[in-house]
C-alpha angles and dihedrals in degrees: 000000000000124000096254093055089046090053094049093050094047096045092047093045096085091064092051090049093048091049093050091045092055092048092049090047093051096045097041092042088063089052106039104011118213090000087075089100090080099063089040094055095040092051095046090048088057090052092046092050095047093049096044092050095039099046102021110028133182092305093060092043090054090048092051091050097050123119110288118253130203130037119350086221088082090058092049087052092053091050093044091056090049089062093064094093092050094102089051092055092046092051099043107024087116088075087074093068095110122065088223086069105032096046097061089037094058094041089052092050093050098044109029099063091060095047096045097042095047088054109030098038106016105040101028095045090047092055093042090054090114089062123082108273093245093052092050092047093048093046095050091043093051095051089042090056094042091053091054090056087075090078089062089068092080104013125067091200091057096046127090140055094286092068093051093047095049092046090049091050092052090046091054093049095046091045091054092046090053093048092048097043101030088222138097095201098102092030090060091047091049089050090051090053090052092049090046098047101038093064091230098185096046087049094048088053092045093236093158138029123266119252091217 
């Protein structure tokens, strides 16, 4: 398969993933309610893994994980953004009292950043390299944010414009950091902190009230 065909497939793949995620969310939501986030995440992880291995490969992964270059200020920016959900964690950490909640929460925080960053930042930005940097970053951030809107299908806390805007903002920052440092090391760690602090599973299950 030539490079142009690969580029088309990779750059169109977010729209297929988003469509499938919405279908899975709607169908599984009717069957298991708010726990529908589990099949949604597992299925999208399979897509991410397939696409990254098929169109990126180990060579690309090693490149994305190399030591960051450029100013350390970009790393500080990535970590600063990851602290935004800290008040949420401090206010609602009591929702993690049951292993049924904290186990999927910690597993998601440990696995999801690798899967998402390899795909949304690594693979997509690699195949969008012919575009101006600002176009590539805005595109990947927009589809990244739109994909997260799927969790609003079954969760009140994850619905609304605020979720899309905040996710888009983080996508832009992480995309810029990757472009400036040529590495996903600190971006992945920053994503881990966000997934850890934002109490993803309790929010998917609407276990607390929104502050908005």
